[in-house]
MARBA-3410 file (N, C-alpha, C, O; in Angstrom, 1 decimal):
230
0.9,-1.2,0.0,0.0,0.0,0.0,0.9,1.2,0.0,1.7,1.4,0.9 ~ 0.7,2.1,-1.0,1.6,3.3,-1.1,1.1,4.4,0.0,0.0,4.3,0.6 ~ 2.0,5.4,0.1,1.7,6.5,1.1,0.3,7.1,1.0,-0.5,7.2,1.9 ~ 0.0,7.5,-0.3,-1.3,8.1,-0.5,-2.4,7.3,-0.2,-3.4,7.8,0.4 ~ -2.4,6.0,-0.6,-3.5,5.1,-0.3,-3.7,4.8,1.2,-4.8,4.9,1.7
-2.6,4.5,1.8,-2.6,4.2,3.3,-3.2,5.4,4.0,-4.1,5.2,4.9 ~ -2.7,6.6,3.7,-3.2,7.8,4.4,-4.6,8.0,4.1,-5.4,8.3,5.0 ~ -5.0,8.0,2.9,-6.4,8.2,2.5,-7.3,7.2,3.2,-8.3,7.6,3.8 ~ -7.0,5.9,3.2,-7.9,4.9,3.9,-7.9,5.2,5.3,-9.0,5.1,5.9 ~ -6.8,5.5,6.0,-6.8,5.8,7.4,-7.7,6.9,7.8,-8.4,6.9,8.8
-7.6,8.0,7.0,-8.3,9.2,7.2,-9.8,8.9,7.0,-10.7,9.4,7.8 ~ -10.2,8.2,6.0,-11.6,7.8,5.8,-12.1,7.0,7.0,-13.2,7.3,7.4 ~ -11.4,6.1,7.6,-11.8,5.4,8.7,-12.0,6.3,9.9,-13.0,6.1,10.7 ~ -11.2,7.3,10.0,-11.3,8.3,11.1,-12.3,9.4,10.8,-12.5,10.4,11.6 ~ -12.9,9.3,9.6,-13.9,10.3,9.1,-13.3,11.7,9.0,-13.8,12.8,9.4
-12.0,11.7,8.5,-11.3,12.9,8.3,-10.8,12.9,6.8,-9.6,13.0,6.6 ~ -11.7,12.8,5.9,-11.3,12.6,4.5,-11.2,13.9,3.7,-11.2,14.0,2.5 ~ -11.3,15.1,4.4,-11.2,16.4,3.8,-9.9,16.6,3.0,-8.8,16.2,3.5 ~ -10.0,17.1,1.8,-8.8,17.2,1.0,-7.7,18.1,1.5,-6.5,17.8,1.4 ~ -8.1,19.2,2.1,-7.2,20.1,2.7,-6.4,19.4,3.8,-5.2,19.5,3.9
-7.1,18.6,4.7,-6.5,17.9,5.8,-5.4,16.9,5.2,-4.3,16.9,5.7 ~ -5.8,16.2,4.2,-4.9,15.2,3.6,-3.7,15.9,3.0,-2.6,15.4,3.2 ~ -3.9,16.9,2.2,-2.8,17.6,1.6,-1.8,18.1,2.6,-0.6,18.0,2.4 ~ -2.3,18.7,3.7,-1.3,19.2,4.7,-0.6,18.1,5.4,0.6,18.2,5.8 ~ -1.3,17.0,5.6,-0.7,15.8,6.3,0.4,15.2,5.4,1.5,14.8,5.9
0.1,15.2,4.1,1.1,14.7,3.1,2.4,15.5,3.2,3.5,15.0,3.2 ~ 2.2,16.9,3.2,3.4,17.8,3.3,4.1,17.6,4.6,5.3,17.6,4.7 ~ 3.3,17.3,5.7,3.9,17.1,7.0,4.8,15.9,7.0,5.9,15.9,7.6 ~ 4.3,14.8,6.4,5.0,13.6,6.4,6.3,13.7,5.6,7.4,13.2,6.1 ~ 6.3,14.5,4.5,7.5,14.8,3.8,8.5,15.6,4.5,9.7,15.3,4.4
8.0,16.5,5.3,8.9,17.3,6.1,9.6,16.4,7.2,10.8,16.5,7.5 ~ 8.8,15.6,7.8,9.4,14.7,8.9,10.5,13.8,8.2,11.6,13.7,8.7 ~ 10.2,13.2,7.0,11.1,12.3,6.4,12.4,13.0,5.9,13.4,12.4,5.9 ~ 12.2,14.3,5.6,13.3,15.1,5.1,14.3,15.4,6.2,15.5,15.2,6.0 ~ 13.8,15.7,7.4,14.6,16.2,8.5,14.9,15.1,9.5,15.8,15.2,10.4
14.2,14.0,9.5,14.4,12.9,10.5,15.8,12.4,10.6,16.3,12.1,11.7 ~ 16.4,12.1,9.4,17.8,11.5,9.6,18.8,12.4,10.3,19.6,11.9,11.0 ~ 18.6,13.7,10.3,19.5,14.6,10.9,19.0,14.9,12.4,19.9,14.9,13.3 ~ 17.7,15.2,12.6,17.2,15.6,13.8,16.7,14.5,14.8,16.5,14.7,15.9 ~ 16.6,13.3,14.2,16.1,12.2,15.0,14.7,12.5,15.6,14.5,12.3,16.8
13.8,12.9,14.8,12.5,13.4,15.2,11.6,12.2,15.7,11.0,12.3,16.8 ~ 11.6,11.1,14.9,10.7,10.0,15.3,11.5,8.7,15.0,12.3,8.7,14.0 ~ 11.3,7.6,15.8,11.9,6.4,15.5,11.1,5.4,14.6,10.2,4.7,15.2 ~ 11.3,5.5,13.3,10.5,4.6,12.4,11.4,3.9,11.4,12.5,4.4,11.2 ~ 10.9,2.9,10.9,11.7,2.1,9.9,11.2,2.4,8.5,12.0,2.3,7.5
10.0,2.9,8.3,9.6,3.3,6.9,8.4,4.2,7.0,7.9,4.6,8.1 ~ 7.9,4.6,5.8,6.8,5.6,5.8,5.5,5.0,6.3,4.7,5.7,7.0 ~ 5.2,3.8,6.0,4.0,3.2,6.5,3.9,3.2,8.1,2.9,3.5,8.7 ~ 5.1,2.9,8.7,5.1,3.0,10.2,4.9,4.4,10.7,4.2,4.7,11.7 ~ 5.5,5.4,10.0,5.3,6.8,10.4,3.8,7.2,10.3,3.3,7.9,11.1
3.2,6.8,9.2,1.7,7.1,9.0,0.9,6.5,10.1,0.0,7.2,10.6 ~ 1.1,5.2,10.3,0.2,4.5,11.2,0.5,4.8,12.7,-0.5,5.2,13.4 ~ 1.7,4.7,13.1,2.1,4.8,14.5,2.2,6.3,15.0,2.2,6.5,16.2 ~ 2.3,7.2,14.1,2.5,8.6,14.5,1.3,9.5,14.0,0.7,10.2,14.8 ~ 1.1,9.5,12.7,0.1,10.4,12.1,-1.3,10.0,12.5,-2.1,10.7,13.2
-1.6,8.7,12.2,-3.0,8.2,12.4,-3.2,8.1,14.0,-4.3,8.3,14.5 ~ -2.2,7.7,14.7,-2.3,7.6,16.1,-2.6,8.9,16.8,-3.4,9.0,17.7 ~ -2.0,10.0,16.3,-2.2,11.3,16.8,-3.7,11.8,16.5,-4.3,12.5,17.4 ~ -4.2,11.3,15.4,-5.6,11.7,15.1,-6.7,10.8,15.6,-7.9,11.2,15.6 ~ -6.3,9.6,15.9,-7.3,8.6,16.3,-8.3,9.0,17.4,-9.5,8.7,17.4
-7.8,9.6,18.5,-8.7,10.0,19.6,-9.3,11.4,19.4,-9.7,12.1,20.3 ~ -9.3,11.9,18.1,-9.8,13.2,17.8,-11.3,13.4,18.2,-11.6,14.5,18.7 ~ -12.1,12.4,18.1,-13.5,12.5,18.6,-13.6,12.7,20.1,-14.4,13.5,20.5 ~ -12.7,12.1,20.8,-12.7,12.3,22.3,-12.3,13.7,22.6,-12.9,14.4,23.4 ~ -11.2,14.1,22.0,-10.6,15.5,22.2,-11.7,16.5,21.8,-11.8,17.5,22.5
-12.3,16.3,20.7,-13.3,17.3,20.2,-14.4,17.4,21.1,-14.9,18.5,21.4 ~ -14.9,16.3,21.6,-16.0,16.3,22.6,-15.6,17.0,23.9,-16.4,17.7,24.5 ~ -14.4,16.8,24.3,-13.9,17.5,25.5,-14.0,19.0,25.3,-14.4,19.7,26.2 ~ -13.5,19.4,24.2,-13.5,20.9,23.9,-14.9,21.5,23.7,-15.2,22.5,24.2 ~ -15.7,20.7,22.9,-17.0,21.2,22.6,-17.9,21.2,23.8,-18.9,22.0,23.9
-17.6,20.4,24.8,-18.4,20.3,26.0,-17.9,21.2,27.1,-18.3,21.0,28.2 ~ -17.0,22.1,26.8,-16.4,23.0,27.7,-15.8,22.3,28.9,-15.9,22.7,30.0 ~ -15.1,21.1,28.5,-14.4,20.3,29.5,-15.3,19.8,30.6,-14.9,19.9,31.8 ~ -16.4,19.2,30.2,-17.4,18.7,31.1,-17.1,17.4,31.6,-16.0,16.9,31.7 ~ -18.1,16.6,32.0,-18.1,15.4,32.7,-17.3,14.3,31.9,-17.7,14.0,30.8
-16.3,13.8,32.4,-15.4,12.8,31.7,-16.2,11.5,31.3,-15.9,11.0,30.3 ~ -17.2,11.1,32.0,-18.0,10.0,31.7,-18.7,10.1,30.4,-19.2,9.1,29.9 ~ -18.9,11.3,29.9,-19.7,11.5,28.7,-18.9,11.1,27.5,-19.4,11.2,26.4 ~ -17.6,10.8,27.6,-16.8,10.6,26.4,-16.4,9.1,26.2,-15.5,8.9,25.4 ~ -17.0,8.2,26.8,-16.7,6.8,26.6,-17.0,6.4,25.2,-16.3,5.5,24.7
-18.0,6.9,24.6,-18.3,6.5,23.2,-18.5,7.8,22.4,-19.6,8.3,22.1 ~ -17.3,8.5,22.1,-17.4,9.8,21.5,-17.9,9.9,20.1,-17.6,9.0,19.3 ~ -18.6,10.9,19.8,-19.0,11.2,18.4,-17.9,11.9,17.6,-17.1,12.7,18.2 ~ -17.7,11.6,16.4,-16.7,12.3,15.6,-17.3,13.2,14.6,-16.7,13.6,13.6 ~ -18.5,13.7,14.9,-19.2,14.7,14.0,-18.8,16.0,14.4,-18.4,16.3,15.5
-18.8,16.9,13.3,-18.5,18.4,13.5,-17.2,18.7,14.3,-17.2,19.5,15.2 ~ -16.2,17.9,13.9,-14.9,18.1,14.6,-14.3,19.4,14.4,-13.4,19.9,15.2 ~ -14.6,20.0,13.3,-14.0,21.3,12.9,-14.8,22.5,13.6,-14.3,23.6,13.5 ~ -16.0,22.2,14.1,-16.8,23.3,14.7,-16.5,23.4,16.2,-17.4,23.2,17.0 ~ -15.3,23.7,16.5,-14.8,23.9,17.9,-14.6,25.3,18.2,-13.9,26.0,17.4
-15.1,25.8,19.3,-14.8,27.3,19.7,-13.3,27.5,19.9,-12.6,26.5,20.2 ~ -12.9,28.8,19.8,-11.5,29.0,20.1,-11.1,28.7,21.5,-11.4,29.4,22.5 ~ -10.3,27.6,21.6,-9.8,27.1,22.8,-8.3,26.9,22.7,-7.8,26.6,21.6 ~ -7.6,27.1,23.8,-6.1,27.0,23.8,-5.7,25.6,24.2,-6.0,25.1,25.3 ~ -4.9,25.1,23.4,-4.3,23.7,23.6,-2.8,23.7,23.5,-2.3,24.4,22.6
-2.2,23.1,24.5,-0.7,23.0,24.4,-0.3,21.5,24.2,-1.0,20.6,24.6 ~ 0.7,21.4,23.4,1.4,20.1,23.1,2.7,20.1,23.8,3.7,20.7,23.4 ~ 2.8,19.4,25.0,4.0,19.5,25.8,5.1,18.5,25.3,4.8,17.3,25.1 ~ 6.3,19.0,25.2,7.4,18.1,24.7,7.1,17.7,23.3,7.1,16.5,23.0 ~ 6.7,18.7,22.4,6.1,18.4,21.1,7.0,17.6,20.2,6.5,16.8,19.4
8.4,17.8,20.2,9.3,17.0,19.4,9.1,17.3,17.9,9.4,18.4,17.4 ~ 8.5,16.3,17.2,8.2,16.4,15.8,6.9,17.1,15.5,6.5,17.2,14.4 ~ 6.2,17.5,16.6,4.9,18.1,16.5,3.8,17.2,16.6,2.7,17.4,16.1 ~ 4.0,16.1,17.3,3.0,15.0,17.5,2.6,14.9,19.0,3.4,14.7,19.9 ~ 1.3,15.1,19.2,0.2,15.0,18.3,-0.2,16.4,17.8,-1.2,16.5,17.1
0.4,17.5,18.3,0.0,18.8,18.1,-0.3,19.3,16.6,-1.4,19.9,16.3 ~ 0.6,19.0,15.7,0.4,19.4,14.3,-0.8,18.7,13.7,-1.7,19.4,13.1 ~ -0.9,17.3,13.7,-2.1,16.7,13.1,-3.4,17.2,13.8,-4.4,17.4,13.0 ~ -3.4,17.5,15.1,-4.6,18.0,15.7,-4.9,19.4,15.3,-6.1,19.7,15.0 ~ -3.9,20.2,15.1,-4.1,21.6,14.7,-4.6,21.7,13.2,-5.4,22.6,12.9
-4.2,20.7,12.4,-4.7,20.6,11.0,-6.2,20.3,11.1,-7.0,20.9,10.3 ~ -6.6,19.3,11.9,-8.0,18.9,11.9,-8.9,19.8,12.7,-10.1,19.8,12.5 ~ -8.3,20.6,13.6,-9.1,21.5,14.4,-8.6,23.0,14.2,-8.0,23.6,15.1 ~ -8.9,23.6,13.1,-8.4,24.9,12.8,-8.9,26.0,13.6,-8.3,27.1,13.6 ~ -10.0,25.8,14.4,-10.6,26.8,15.2,-10.0,26.8,16.6,-10.3,27.6,17.5
-9.0,25.9,16.9,-8.4,25.9,18.2,-7.0,26.5,18.0,-6.4,26.4,17.0 ~ -6.5,27.1,19.1,-5.2,27.7,19.1,-4.2,26.7,19.8,-4.5,26.3,20.9 ~ -3.2,26.3,19.1,-2.3,25.3,19.6,-0.9,25.9,19.9,-0.4,26.7,19.0 ~ -0.3,25.6,21.0,1.0,26.0,21.3,1.9,24.7,21.5,1.7,23.9,22.3 ~ 2.9,24.6,20.7,3.9,23.5,20.7,5.0,23.8,21.5,5.8,24.7,21.2
5.2,23.2,22.6,6.3,23.5,23.6,7.4,22.5,23.4,7.2,21.3,23.6 ~ 8.6,23.0,23.0,9.7,22.1,22.7,11.0,22.8,23.2,11.3,23.9,22.7 ~ 11.7,22.2,24.0,13.0,22.8,24.6,14.2,22.7,23.7,15.1,23.5,23.8 ~ 14.2,21.7,22.8,15.4,21.5,22.0,15.4,22.4,20.8,14.4,22.5,20.0 ~ 16.5,23.2,20.6,16.5,24.2,19.5,16.3,23.7,18.1,15.6,24.3,17.3
16.9,22.6,17.8,16.8,22.0,16.4,15.4,21.6,16.1,14.9,21.8,15.0 ~ 14.8,21.0,17.1,13.4,20.5,16.9,12.4,21.7,16.9,11.5,21.7,16.1 ~ 12.7,22.7,17.7,11.8,23.9,17.6,11.9,24.6,16.3,11.0,25.1,15.8 ~ 13.2,24.5,15.7,13.4,25.1,14.4,12.6,24.3,13.3,12.1,24.9,12.4 ~ 12.6,23.0,13.5,11.8,22.1,12.6,10.4,22.5,12.7,9.7,22.6,11.6
9.8,22.7,13.9,8.4,23.1,14.0,8.1,24.4,13.4,7.1,24.6,12.8 ~ 9.0,25.4,13.6,8.8,26.7,12.9,8.8,26.6,11.4,7.9,27.2,10.8 ~ 9.7,25.8,10.9,9.7,25.6,9.4,8.5,24.9,8.9,8.0,25.3,7.9 ~ 8.0,23.9,9.7,6.9,23.1,9.3,5.6,24.0,9.4,4.7,23.9,8.5 ~ 5.5,24.9,10.4,4.4,25.8,10.5,4.3,26.6,9.2,3.2,26.8,8.6
5.5,27.1,8.7,5.5,27.9,7.5,5.1,27.1,6.3,4.2,27.5,5.5 ~ 5.7,25.9,6.1,5.5,25.1,4.9,4.0,24.7,4.9,3.4,24.7,3.8 ~ 3.4,24.4,6.0,2.0,23.9,6.0,1.0,25.1,6.1,-0.2,24.9,6.0 ~ 1.6,26.3,6.3,0.7,27.5,6.4,-0.4,27.3,7.5,-1.6,27.5,7.2 ~ 0.1,27.0,8.7,-0.8,26.8,9.8,-0.7,28.1,10.6,0.3,28.4,11.3
-1.8,28.8,10.6,-1.9,30.1,11.4,-2.4,29.9,12.8,-2.3,30.8,13.6 ~ -2.8,28.6,13.2,-3.4,28.4,14.5,-2.4,27.7,15.4,-2.8,27.1,16.4 ~ -1.1,27.7,15.1,-0.1,27.2,16.0,1.0,28.2,16.3,1.3,29.1,15.6 ~ 1.5,28.1,17.5,2.6,28.9,18.0,3.6,28.0,18.6,3.3,26.9,19.2 ~ 4.9,28.3,18.5,6.0,27.4,19.0,6.7,28.2,20.1,7.1,29.3,20.0
6.8,27.5,21.3,7.6,28.0,22.4,8.8,27.2,22.6,8.7,26.0,23.0 ~ 10.0,27.7,22.4,11.2,27.0,22.6,11.7,27.2,24.0,12.5,28.1,24.3 ~ 11.3,26.3,24.9,11.6,26.5,26.3,11.2,25.2,27.1,10.4,24.4,26.6 ~ 11.7,25.2,28.3,11.2,24.1,29.2,9.8,24.4,29.6,9.3,25.5,29.7 ~ 9.0,23.3,29.9,7.6,23.5,30.3,7.5,24.3,31.5,6.6,25.1,31.7
8.4,24.1,32.4,8.5,24.8,33.7,8.5,26.3,33.5,8.1,27.1,34.4 ~ 9.0,26.8,32.4,9.2,28.2,32.1,8.0,28.9,31.3,8.0,30.1,30.9 ~ 7.0,28.0,31.0,5.9,28.5,30.2,4.9,29.2,31.1,4.7,28.8,32.3 ~ 4.3,30.3,30.6,3.4,31.1,31.4,2.3,30.3,32.0,1.7,29.5,31.2 ~ 2.0,30.4,33.2,1.0,29.5,33.9,-0.5,29.8,33.6,-0.8,30.9,33.0
-1.3,28.9,33.9,-2.8,29.1,33.8,-3.3,29.7,32.5,-4.1,30.6,32.5 ~ -2.9,29.1,31.4,-3.4,29.6,30.1,-4.0,28.7,29.2,-4.7,29.1,28.2 ~ -3.9,27.3,29.5,-4.4,26.3,28.5,-5.6,25.6,29.0,-5.7,25.2,30.2 ~ -6.6,25.4,28.1,-7.8,24.6,28.4,-7.5,23.1,28.4,-8.0,22.3,29.2 ~ -6.5,22.7,27.5,-6.2,21.3,27.4,-4.7,21.2,27.1,-4.1,22.0,26.3
-4.0,20.3,27.8,-2.6,20.0,27.5,-2.5,18.5,27.1,-2.9,17.6,27.8 ~ -1.9,18.3,25.9,-1.7,17.0,25.4,-0.2,16.6,25.5,0.7,17.5,25.5 ~ 0.1,15.3,25.6,1.5,14.9,25.3,1.4,13.5,24.9,0.5,12.7,25.3 ~ 2.5,13.0,24.2,2.5,11.7,23.6,4.0,11.3,23.6,4.9,12.0,23.2 ~ 4.2,10.0,24.0,5.5,9.5,24.1,6.5,10.4,24.8,7.6,10.6,24.4
6.0,10.9,25.9,6.7,12.0,26.7,7.5,11.3,27.8,8.7,11.2,27.8 ~ 6.8,10.9,28.9,7.4,10.2,30.0,6.2,9.7,30.9,5.1,10.1,30.8 ~ 6.6,8.7,31.7,5.5,8.1,32.6,4.9,9.2,33.5,5.6,10.2,33.8 ~ 3.6,9.0,33.9,2.9,9.9,34.7,3.5,9.8,36.2,3.6,8.7,36.7 ~ 3.9,10.9,36.8,4.3,10.9,38.1,4.0,12.3,38.7,3.9,13.3,38.0
3.9,12.4,40.0,3.4,13.7,40.7,4.1,15.0,40.2,3.5,16.0,40.0 ~ 5.5,14.9,40.1,6.2,16.1,39.7,5.8,16.5,38.3,5.7,17.7,38.0 ~ 5.7,15.5,37.4,5.2,15.9,36.0,3.8,16.5,36.0,3.6,17.5,35.4 ~ 2.9,15.9,36.7,1.5,16.4,36.8,1.6,17.8,37.4,0.9,18.7,36.8 ~ 2.3,18.1,38.4,2.4,19.4,39.0,2.8,20.5,37.9,2.3,21.6,37.8
3.8,20.1,37.1,4.3,21.0,36.0,3.2,21.2,35.0,3.1,22.4,34.5 ~ 2.6,20.1,34.6,1.5,20.3,33.5,0.3,21.1,34.0,-0.2,21.9,33.3 ~ -0.1,20.8,35.3,-1.2,21.5,35.8,-1.0,23.0,36.0,-1.9,23.8,35.9 ~ 0.3,23.3,36.2,0.7,24.7,36.3,0.3,25.5,35.1,-0.1,26.7,35.2 ~ 0.4,25.0,33.9,0.2,25.7,32.7,-1.3,25.6,32.2,-1.7,26.3,31.3
-2.1,24.7,32.9,-3.5,24.6,32.7,-4.3,25.7,33.3,-3.8,26.3,34.3 ~ -5.4,26.0,32.7,-6.4,26.9,33.4,-6.9,26.2,34.6,-6.8,25.0,34.7 ~ -7.6,26.9,35.5,-8.1,26.2,36.8,-9.0,25.0,36.5,-9.0,24.1,37.3 ~ -9.8,25.1,35.4,-10.7,23.9,35.1,-10.1,23.1,33.9,-10.8,22.3,33.3 ~ -8.8,23.2,33.7,-8.2,22.5,32.5,-8.0,21.0,32.7,-8.2,20.5,33.7
-7.7,20.4,31.5,-7.5,19.0,31.5,-6.2,18.6,30.8,-5.6,19.4,30.0 ~ -5.7,17.4,31.2,-4.5,16.9,30.5,-5.0,15.6,29.7,-5.8,14.9,30.2 ~ -4.5,15.5,28.5,-4.9,14.3,27.7,-3.6,13.6,27.3,-2.9,14.2,26.4 ~ -3.3,12.5,27.8,-2.0,11.8,27.5,-2.3,10.6,26.7,-3.2,9.8,27.0 ~ -1.6,10.5,25.6,-1.7,9.3,24.7,-0.9,8.2,25.3,0.3,8.3,25.6
-1.6,7.1,25.6,-1.0,5.9,26.3,-1.4,4.6,25.6,-2.2,4.6,24.7 ~ -0.8,3.6,26.1,-1.0,2.2,25.6,-2.0,1.4,26.5,-3.1,1.8,26.6 ~ -1.5,0.3,27.0,-2.4,-0.6,27.8,-2.9,0.0,29.0,-2.2,0.7,29.8 ~ -4.2,-0.3,29.3,-4.9,0.3,30.5,-4.2,-0.2,31.8,-4.1,0.6,32.7 ~ -3.8,-1.5,31.8,-3.2,-2.0,33.1,-1.9,-1.2,33.4,-1.6,-1.0,34.5
-1.2,-0.8,32.4,0.0,0.0,32.6,-0.3,1.4,33.1,0.3,1.9,34.0 ~ -1.4,2.0,32.6,-1.9,3.3,33.1,-2.3,3.2,34.5,-1.9,4.0,35.3 ~ -3.0,2.1,34.9,-3.4,1.9,36.3,-2.3,1.8,37.2,-2.3,2.4,38.3 ~ -1.2,1.2,36.8,0.1,1.0,37.6,0.7,2.5,37.8,1.1,2.8,38.9 ~ 0.7,3.2,36.7,1.3,4.6,36.8,0.5,5.5,37.7,1.1,6.3,38.4
-0.8,5.3,37.7,-1.7,6.2,38.4,-1.9,5.8,39.9,-2.5,6.5,40.6 ~ -1.4,4.6,40.3,-1.6,4.1,41.6,-0.9,5.1,42.6,0.3,5.5,42.5 ~ -1.7,5.6,43.6,-1.1,6.5,44.6,-1.1,8.0,44.2,-0.7,8.8,45.0 ~ -1.6,8.3,43.0,-1.7,9.7,42.5,-3.2,10.1,42.8,-4.1,9.6,42.2 ~ -3.3,11.1,43.6,-4.7,11.5,44.0,-5.2,12.6,43.1,-5.3,13.8,43.4
-5.6,12.1,41.9,-6.4,13.0,40.9,-7.5,12.3,40.3,-7.5,11.0,40.3 ~ -8.4,13.0,39.7,-9.5,12.4,38.9,-9.0,12.1,37.5,-8.6,13.0,36.8 ~ -9.1,10.8,37.1,-8.7,10.4,35.8,-9.6,9.4,35.2,-10.3,8.7,35.9 ~ -9.5,9.3,33.9,-10.2,8.2,33.1,-9.4,7.8,31.9,-8.9,8.7,31.2 ~ -9.3,6.6,31.6,-8.6,6.0,30.4,-9.7,5.7,29.4,-10.5,4.8,29.6
-9.7,6.4,28.3,-10.7,6.1,27.3,-10.0,5.5,26.1,-9.1,6.0,25.5 ~ -10.5,4.3,25.7,-9.8,3.5,24.6,-10.2,4.1,23.3,-11.2,4.7,23.1 ~ -9.2,4.0,22.4,-9.4,4.4,21.0,-8.7,3.5,20.1,-7.7,2.8,20.5 ~ -9.1,3.4,18.8,-8.6,2.5,17.8,-7.8,3.3,16.8,-8.3,4.3,16.3 ~ -6.6,2.8,16.4,-5.8,3.3,15.4,-5.9,2.5,14.1,-5.7,1.3,14.2
-6.3,3.1,13.0,-6.4,2.3,11.7,-5.1,1.5,11.5,-4.1,2.1,11.5 ~ -5.2,0.2,11.1,-4.1,-0.7,10.7,-3.1,-1.0,11.9,-2.1,-1.6,11.6 ~ -3.5,-0.6,13.1,-2.6,-0.9,14.2,-3.3,-1.8,15.2,-4.3,-1.5,15.8 ~ -2.7,-3.0,15.4,-3.3,-4.0,16.3,-2.6,-3.9,17.7,-1.9,-4.8,18.1 ~ -2.8,-2.7,18.3,-2.2,-2.5,19.7,-3.3,-1.7,20.5,-4.1,-0.9,20.0
-3.3,-2.0,21.8,-4.2,-1.3,22.7,-3.7,0.1,22.9,-2.6,0.4,23.2 ~ -4.7,1.1,22.7,-4.3,2.5,22.9,-5.4,3.1,23.8,-6.6,2.8,23.6 ~ -5.0,4.0,24.6,-6.0,4.7,25.5,-5.6,6.2,25.6,-4.4,6.5,25.6 ~ -6.5,7.0,25.7,-6.3,8.5,26.0,-6.5,8.6,27.5,-7.6,8.5,28.0 ~ -5.5,9.0,28.2,-5.6,9.2,29.7,-6.0,10.6,29.9,-5.2,11.5,29.6
-7.2,10.9,30.5,-7.7,12.2,30.7,-7.6,12.5,32.2,-8.2,11.8,33.0 ~ -7.0,13.5,32.6,-6.8,13.9,34.0,-7.3,15.4,34.2,-6.9,16.3,33.5 ~ -8.1,15.5,35.2,-8.7,16.8,35.5,-7.8,17.6,36.5,-7.4,17.0,37.5 ~ -7.6,18.9,36.3,-6.7,19.6,37.2,-7.4,19.7,38.6,-6.7,19.5,39.6 ~ -8.7,20.0,38.6,-9.4,20.0,39.9,-10.3,18.8,40.0,-11.0,18.7,41.0
END
């Protein structure tokens, strides 16, 4: 299956077959593949793996995230079976992608949710430079890049903070992420098996829920870990 076919089929499964979304994602994939050998952005063996494990995985929980935003960060229990309709009709809400690296999941989400403002936080200069270049190439007006440690980001400004392949959940990390959330903000962490999540969250006194999601062409358990600040 070639790049175009794999991406098209995956996006159709996720109900994201809009031509503009596909075109921008194709450009994004090319940018990653161009700079990855030098910058070490993602660990992949081929383009198919990049598409499935990084691009489609970033977009797979879009329905959950969209419902979180459209519901003004309401009751977590309402998102066990998320609708993926009207994903582009989201009010202006501020989302941060912590430790963004190659822009995952921030850039795919920003492409699919143009009415949300995304801030990609990345401390490494070369990767931040890649993000700035990619923003220009993809003509994404709804993203901003902050080249700094998360601890140095202005506090209390984001409705939602995402992160993926970042580090295990632990109290110090949560404290840092909560600091940049608004008082009623949420954290959405891309995770694998639920039993591993339960082990990570043991002894951490916060309200959380692991919501399963499926990635096209990937036979692995995936969960979005949602943690409420208050």
